TILUM-404677 format. One record per residue: residue in three letters; x, y, z of N, C-alpha, C in turn. Coordinates in Angstrom, 2 decimals. Last residue first. Example, Ala and Ser with C-alpha at 12.3 -4.5 7.8 and 13.67 -1.06 7.14 Angstrom:
// residues 2
('SER',(12.85,-2.25,7.08),(13.67,-1.06,7.14),(12.90,0.03,7.87))
('ALA',(13.19,-5.69,7.80),(12.30,-4.50,7.80),(13.20,-3.30,7.80))
//
This chain:
// residues 90
('PRO',(49.49,30.75,-0.68),(50.56,31.09,0.28),(50.71,30.02,1.34))
('GLN',(49.08,29.19,-3.89),(48.54,29.52,-2.56),(49.68,29.81,-1.61))
('SER',(50.48,28.42,-6.11),(49.94,29.78,-6.11),(49.36,30.17,-4.76))
('PRO',(51.15,25.72,-5.74),(52.20,26.75,-5.59),(51.66,28.18,-5.55))
('SER',(48.61,24.15,-3.69),(49.19,24.48,-5.00),(50.20,25.61,-4.82))
('PRO',(49.27,22.05,-0.88),(48.70,23.27,-1.47),(49.38,23.56,-2.81))
('PRO',(48.89,18.49,-1.14),(49.71,19.67,-0.85),(49.11,20.90,-1.50))
('ARG',(45.94,16.91,0.13),(46.79,17.30,-1.00),(47.68,18.46,-0.58))
('LEU',(44.13,16.01,1.99),(45.51,16.21,2.42),(46.47,16.51,1.28))
('VAL',(41.82,15.62,0.52),(41.87,16.72,1.48),(43.31,17.03,1.89))
('LEU',(42.38,13.30,-0.97),(42.19,14.58,-1.66),(42.31,15.77,-0.71))
('TRP',(42.57,11.40,1.06),(43.69,11.58,0.14),(43.59,12.93,-0.58))
('ILE',(40.03,11.59,2.14),(41.18,11.99,2.96),(42.39,12.24,2.07))
('VAL',(38.61,10.58,-0.07),(38.35,11.93,0.44),(39.52,12.42,1.27))
('LEU',(39.64,7.97,-0.32),(39.83,8.95,-1.40),(39.60,10.38,-0.92))
('GLY',(38.83,6.85,2.15),(40.24,6.91,1.78),(40.51,7.93,0.70))
('LEU',(36.05,7.09,1.88),(36.73,7.79,2.95),(38.23,7.92,2.65))
('ALA',(35.63,5.37,-0.32),(35.28,6.79,-0.42),(36.01,7.60,0.66))
('LEU',(36.47,2.90,0.77),(37.15,3.47,-0.39),(36.87,4.96,-0.53))
('VAL',(34.63,2.65,2.88),(36.07,2.65,3.15),(36.82,3.29,1.98))
('MET',(32.19,2.67,1.45),(32.47,3.71,2.45),(33.97,3.80,2.74))
('LEU',(32.43,0.38,-0.11),(32.32,1.69,-0.77),(32.62,2.83,0.21))
('LEU',(32.48,-1.58,1.90),(33.62,-1.39,1.01),(33.59,-0.03,0.34))
('GLY',(29.89,-1.22,3.01),(31.09,-1.02,3.83),(32.32,-0.79,2.97))
('ILE',(28.34,-1.95,0.81),(28.24,-0.59,1.35),(29.46,-0.27,2.20))
('VAL',(29.13,-4.62,0.61),(29.41,-3.70,-0.49),(29.33,-2.25,-0.02))
('ASP',(28.18,-5.65,3.05),(29.61,-5.64,2.77),(29.97,-4.70,1.63))
('ALA',(25.39,-5.27,2.74),(26.11,-4.67,3.87),(27.61,-4.58,3.59))
('VAL',(24.86,-6.82,0.46),(24.61,-5.38,0.45),(25.38,-4.68,1.57))
('LEU',(25.58,-9.40,1.42),(26.23,-8.81,0.25),(26.07,-7.29,0.24))
('PHE',(23.79,-9.83,3.51),(25.24,-9.83,3.76),(25.98,-9.11,2.64))
('GLU',(21.40,-9.71,2.01),(21.64,-8.75,3.09),(23.13,-8.67,3.42))
('ARG',(21.74,-11.90,0.31),(21.65,-10.56,-0.27),(21.91,-9.49,0.79))
('TRP',(21.69,-13.99,2.10),(22.92,-13.73,1.36),(22.92,-12.34,0.76))
('SER',(18.99,-13.74,2.91),(20.06,-13.53,3.89),(21.39,-13.27,3.18))
('ALA',(17.64,-14.25,0.49),(17.44,-12.98,1.19),(18.57,-12.71,2.18))
('ALA',(18.47,-16.83,-0.09),(18.82,-15.74,-1.01),(18.68,-14.39,-0.33))
('GLY',(17.27,-18.19,2.03),(18.72,-18.19,1.89),(19.19,-17.06,0.99))
('SER',(14.57,-17.73,1.44),(15.13,-17.23,2.70),(16.66,-17.18,2.65))
('ARG',(14.34,-18.93,-1.16),(14.04,-17.51,-0.92),(14.68,-16.99,0.37))
('ASP',(15.74,-20.86,-3.26),(15.76,-20.79,-1.78),(15.59,-19.33,-1.40))
('SER',(16.04,-21.60,-5.92),(14.74,-21.09,-5.45),(14.63,-21.12,-3.93))
('LEU',(18.54,-22.04,-6.89),(17.88,-23.17,-6.22),(16.49,-22.80,-5.69))
('ARG',(19.19,-19.53,-7.80),(19.05,-20.60,-8.78),(18.31,-21.79,-8.18))
('LEU',(19.46,-18.16,-5.38),(18.41,-17.78,-6.32),(18.14,-18.89,-7.32))
('ALA',(21.69,-19.47,-4.39),(20.43,-19.59,-3.66),(19.26,-19.18,-4.54))
('GLU',(23.56,-18.59,-6.29),(23.25,-20.03,-6.17),(21.93,-20.25,-5.44))
('ARG',(23.62,-15.85,-5.75),(23.16,-16.32,-7.06),(22.80,-17.81,-7.03))
('TRP',(24.67,-16.00,-3.13),(23.36,-15.39,-3.37),(22.79,-15.87,-4.70))
('ALA',(27.19,-17.10,-3.62),(26.24,-17.83,-2.78),(24.82,-17.30,-2.98))
('ARG',(28.32,-15.04,-5.16),(28.12,-16.37,-5.75),(27.11,-17.18,-4.95))
('PHE',(28.36,-13.00,-3.23),(27.63,-12.82,-4.48),(27.33,-14.17,-5.13))
('GLU',(30.04,-14.11,-1.30),(28.64,-13.83,-0.96),(27.79,-13.63,-2.20))
('HIS',(32.44,-14.18,-2.80),(31.83,-15.41,-2.28),(30.35,-15.20,-1.95))
('VAL',(32.83,-11.43,-3.19),(32.64,-12.30,-4.35),(32.00,-13.61,-3.92))
('VAL',(33.20,-10.66,-0.54),(32.06,-10.12,-1.28),(31.77,-10.99,-2.51))
('ARG',(35.58,-11.99,-0.01),(34.38,-12.35,0.75),(33.13,-11.84,0.04))
('PRO',(37.37,-10.68,-1.74),(37.05,-12.09,-1.95),(35.80,-12.54,-1.19))
('LEU',(37.37,-7.98,-0.57),(36.76,-8.25,-1.86),(36.47,-9.74,-2.10))
('ARG',(38.85,-7.54,1.71),(37.45,-7.91,1.87),(36.76,-8.28,0.56))
('PHE',(41.38,-6.86,0.76),(41.25,-7.96,1.71),(39.81,-8.45,1.79))
('GLY',(40.89,-4.64,-0.85),(41.38,-5.87,-1.46),(41.24,-7.07,-0.55))
('TRP',(40.09,-2.82,1.15),(39.19,-3.15,0.04),(39.60,-4.47,-0.60))
('THR',(42.41,-2.67,2.63),(41.17,-3.15,3.25),(40.19,-3.59,2.19))
('ALA',(44.09,-1.57,0.69),(44.39,-2.88,1.25),(43.15,-3.48,1.92))
('VAL',(42.88,0.92,0.30),(42.94,-0.02,-0.82),(43.23,-1.43,-0.31))
('ALA',(43.25,2.01,2.86),(41.91,1.87,2.31),(41.90,0.85,1.17))
('ALA',(46.05,2.00,3.06),(45.25,1.23,4.01),(43.83,1.01,3.48))
('LEU',(46.69,3.79,0.99),(47.14,2.41,0.91),(46.34,1.51,1.86))
('LEU',(45.57,6.11,2.07),(45.06,5.58,0.81),(45.46,4.12,0.64))
('LEU',(47.18,6.37,4.34),(45.74,6.15,4.49),(45.11,5.63,3.20))
('GLY',(49.71,6.76,3.10),(49.48,5.64,4.02),(48.00,5.33,4.19))
('TRP',(49.38,9.13,1.68),(49.57,7.90,0.95),(49.36,6.67,1.83))
('ARG',(48.98,10.89,3.93),(48.06,10.84,2.79),(48.18,9.51,2.06))
('VAL',(51.25,10.53,5.46),(49.94,10.19,6.02),(48.93,10.01,4.90))
('ALA',(53.14,11.48,3.62),(53.23,10.11,4.13),(51.89,9.66,4.71))
('SER',(52.29,14.13,3.29),(52.31,13.23,2.14),(52.36,11.77,2.59))
('ARG',(52.70,15.09,5.86),(51.36,15.12,5.28),(51.27,14.14,4.11))
('VAL',(55.46,14.80,5.99),(54.61,14.06,6.93),(53.19,13.99,6.38))
('SER',(56.23,16.57,3.99),(56.55,15.16,3.83),(55.73,14.30,4.78))
('GLY',(55.27,19.01,4.99),(54.77,18.50,3.72),(55.04,17.03,3.55))
('ALA',(56.83,19.24,7.26),(55.38,19.16,7.41),(54.75,18.61,6.13))
('ARG',(59.35,19.45,6.03),(59.05,18.32,6.90),(57.55,18.14,7.08))
('ALA',(59.02,21.88,4.68),(59.30,20.67,3.91),(58.99,19.43,4.74))
('GLN',(58.69,23.60,6.83),(57.60,23.45,5.86),(57.79,22.18,5.03))
('SER',(61.19,23.41,8.00),(60.03,22.90,8.75),(58.82,22.75,7.84))
('ASP',(62.74,24.58,5.93),(62.99,23.20,6.36),(61.79,22.63,7.11))
('VAL',(61.78,27.18,5.78),(61.60,26.31,4.61),(61.78,24.86,5.02))
('THR',(60.07,28.17,8.80),(61.21,28.11,7.90),(60.94,27.12,6.78))
('MET',(57.31,30.20,9.51),(57.87,28.88,9.41),(59.06,28.90,8.46))
//
């Protein structure tokens, strides 16, 4: 491979890397207000001693938090996997 094609491949890899991380963070930020709302609704249902309402809000909350953590973890893993090789590697 020539130096120019290696530089292009590196820039495409870097663009994909940062784009996917940005998409993961944007998804996380977009869904975070809904998680906060579900948390508040769950706490309110607990305060009102509404067991069935609290249980359903808790299920929504747990599902959304797990989804957020998976999106963020996947974004970070892809970001780390697509790192440029260190200068010591061929």
